[in-house]
C-alpha positions as CSV (number, residue, x, y, z in Angstrom):
1,X,150.2,89.5,101.1
2,X,147.7,89.2,104.0
3,X,145.3,91.7,102.2
4,X,145.4,89.4,99.2
5,X,144.5,86.4,101.3
6,X,141.7,88.3,103.0
7,X,140.3,89.3,99.5
8,X,140.7,85.7,98.3
9,X,139.0,84.4,101.5
10,X,136.1,86.9,101.1
11,X,135.7,85.8,97.4
12,X,135.5,82.1,98.5
13,X,132.9,82.9,101.1
14,X,130.8,85.0,98.7
15,X,131.0,82.3,96.0
16,X,129.8,79.8,98.6
17,X,126.9,81.9,99.7
18,X,125.9,82.6,96.1
19,X,126.2,78.9,95.1
20,X,124.2,77.9,98.2
21,X,121.5,80.5,97.4
22,X,121.2,79.2,93.8
23,X,121.1,75.5,94.8
24,X,118.6,76.1,97.5
25,X,116.3,78.1,95.2
26,X,116.6,75.6,92.4
27,X,115.8,72.6,94.7
28,X,112.7,74.5,95.8
29,X,111.6,75.0,92.2
30,X,112.5,78.7,92.2
31,X,114.7,80.6,89.8
32,X,118.2,80.7,91.2
33,X,118.8,84.1,89.6
34,X,116.0,86.2,91.1
35,X,114.6,87.1,94.5
36,X,111.0,86.6,93.3
37,X,109.5,83.7,95.2
38,X,107.0,81.8,93.1
39,X,104.2,80.0,94.9
40,X,104.5,76.2,94.8
41,X,101.9,73.4,94.7
42,X,102.7,72.5,98.3
43,X,101.6,75.8,99.8
44,X,98.8,76.0,102.3
45,X,95.3,76.7,100.8
46,X,92.2,77.9,102.6
47,X,88.5,77.5,101.6
48,X,86.8,80.5,100.0
49,X,83.1,80.9,99.2
50,X,82.5,83.9,97.1
51,X,79.4,86.1,96.4
52,X,80.2,85.7,92.6
53,X,78.8,82.2,93.0
54,X,81.7,79.8,93.4
55,X,83.8,77.9,96.0
56,X,87.5,77.6,95.9
57,X,90.7,76.7,97.7
58,X,93.0,79.7,97.5
59,X,96.6,80.4,98.8
60,X,96.3,81.2,102.5
61,X,98.8,84.1,102.6
62,X,97.5,85.8,99.5
63,X,95.6,89.1,99.8
64,X,92.1,89.4,98.5
65,X,91.1,92.2,96.2
66,X,87.6,92.8,94.8
67,X,86.9,94.3,91.4
68,X,83.8,94.7,89.2
69,X,82.6,91.1,88.7
70,X,85.9,89.6,89.8
71,X,87.9,88.7,92.9
72,X,91.7,88.4,93.0
73,X,94.2,86.9,95.3
74,X,97.7,88.4,95.2
75,X,100.9,86.8,96.5
76,X,102.7,88.6,99.3
77,X,105.5,89.9,96.9
78,X,102.9,91.0,94.3
79,X,104.4,88.9,91.6
80,X,101.5,86.4,91.2
81,X,97.8,86.9,90.9
82,X,94.9,84.5,90.9
83,X,91.7,86.1,89.6
84,X,88.2,84.5,89.3
85,X,85.6,86.4,87.3
86,X,82.0,85.6,86.2
87,X,81.5,86.4,82.6
88,X,78.8,85.7,79.9
89,X,81.2,83.9,77.5
90,X,84.7,82.9,76.8
91,X,84.9,85.6,74.2
92,X,84.4,88.2,76.9
93,X,87.8,87.2,78.4
94,X,89.8,86.3,75.3
95,X,89.1,89.7,73.8
96,X,91.3,91.1,76.6
97,X,94.2,88.9,75.5
98,X,94.7,90.7,72.2
99,X,98.3,91.6,72.9
100,X,99.3,88.2,74.3
101,X,100.6,85.1,72.6
102,X,97.8,82.6,73.3
103,X,98.2,78.9,73.0
104,X,95.4,76.7,71.6
105,X,92.4,75.9,73.8
106,X,92.8,72.5,75.6
107,X,90.1,70.5,77.2
108,X,90.5,69.8,80.9
109,X,90.2,66.0,81.4
110,X,87.3,64.9,83.4
111,X,85.4,68.2,83.1
112,X,83.6,70.5,80.7
113,X,86.2,73.2,81.3
114,X,88.8,74.3,78.7
115,X,92.0,76.3,79.3
116,X,94.7,78.2,77.5
117,X,98.3,79.3,78.4
118,X,99.3,82.8,77.4
119,X,102.4,85.0,77.5
120,X,102.8,88.7,77.6
121,X,105.8,91.0,77.4
122,X,105.8,94.6,78.6
123,X,109.3,96.0,78.2
124,X,111.6,93.7,80.0
125,X,108.8,92.1,82.0
126,X,107.7,88.7,80.8
127,X,104.6,87.1,82.3
128,X,102.9,83.8,81.8
129,X,99.3,83.1,82.5
130,X,97.0,80.1,82.7
131,X,93.3,80.7,82.1
132,X,90.6,78.1,82.7
133,X,87.0,78.5,81.6
134,X,84.5,76.6,83.9
135,X,80.8,76.5,82.7
136,X,78.6,78.1,85.4
137,X,74.9,78.3,84.8
138,X,74.2,80.9,82.2
139,X,77.9,82.0,82.0
140,X,81.4,81.1,82.7
141,X,83.8,81.3,85.6
142,X,87.2,82.5,84.2
143,X,90.0,81.4,86.5
144,X,93.3,83.1,85.7
145,X,96.8,82.8,87.3
146,X,99.5,85.1,86.2
147,X,103.2,84.9,87.2
148,X,106.6,85.9,86.1
149,X,107.7,84.0,83.0
150,X,110.8,81.9,83.0
151,X,112.3,79.0,84.8
152,X,109.7,78.7,87.5
153,X,106.7,78.3,85.1
154,X,106.4,74.6,85.7
155,X,106.0,75.2,89.5
156,X,103.3,77.8,88.9
157,X,101.6,75.5,86.4
158,X,101.3,72.9,89.1
159,X,99.8,75.4,91.5
160,X,97.3,76.5,88.8
161,X,96.2,72.9,88.3
162,X,95.6,72.4,92.0
163,X,93.7,75.7,92.5
164,X,91.8,75.7,89.2
165,X,90.8,72.1,89.8
166,X,89.2,73.1,93.1
167,X,87.0,75.9,91.9
168,X,83.4,75.0,91.5
169,X,80.2,77.0,90.7
170,X,78.1,77.4,93.8
171,X,76.0,74.3,94.4
172,X,78.4,72.0,92.5
173,X,80.4,69.3,94.1
């Protein structure tokens, strides 16, 4: 009988821990069913001036990676990536989204920028991306944030609005 009480007590403790985990993550805007931590709009940002000709505010704890004509900032767990690239035209970027479900282009209020939301699926892995096109001299700055798809998309969308709204071509306000 005491072994049964011990098992029942352990089950109650485990259920409490699991419920506490789920509630805590849901309150923080995270998925209660995963250990992936999606960045939120309240995270600390740091100023960044880039040789590609733009200034930005990027997540402080994210790691910088450089590529050909692009710079990326990757979240500590690798689940999210912010990339800014300088391209000649919007078509140069959208051609790379051939396998994605792409929403209609939307104007960004108060600017000349436009943006789209896209979704990709690779096996069991669902990703959502936000892509903003900012006119920059004779080209475009393409600002892209990709993150796991699912219940935390609204949280990531808020972060994208803050970060993308603070990216300016060099010499712009």
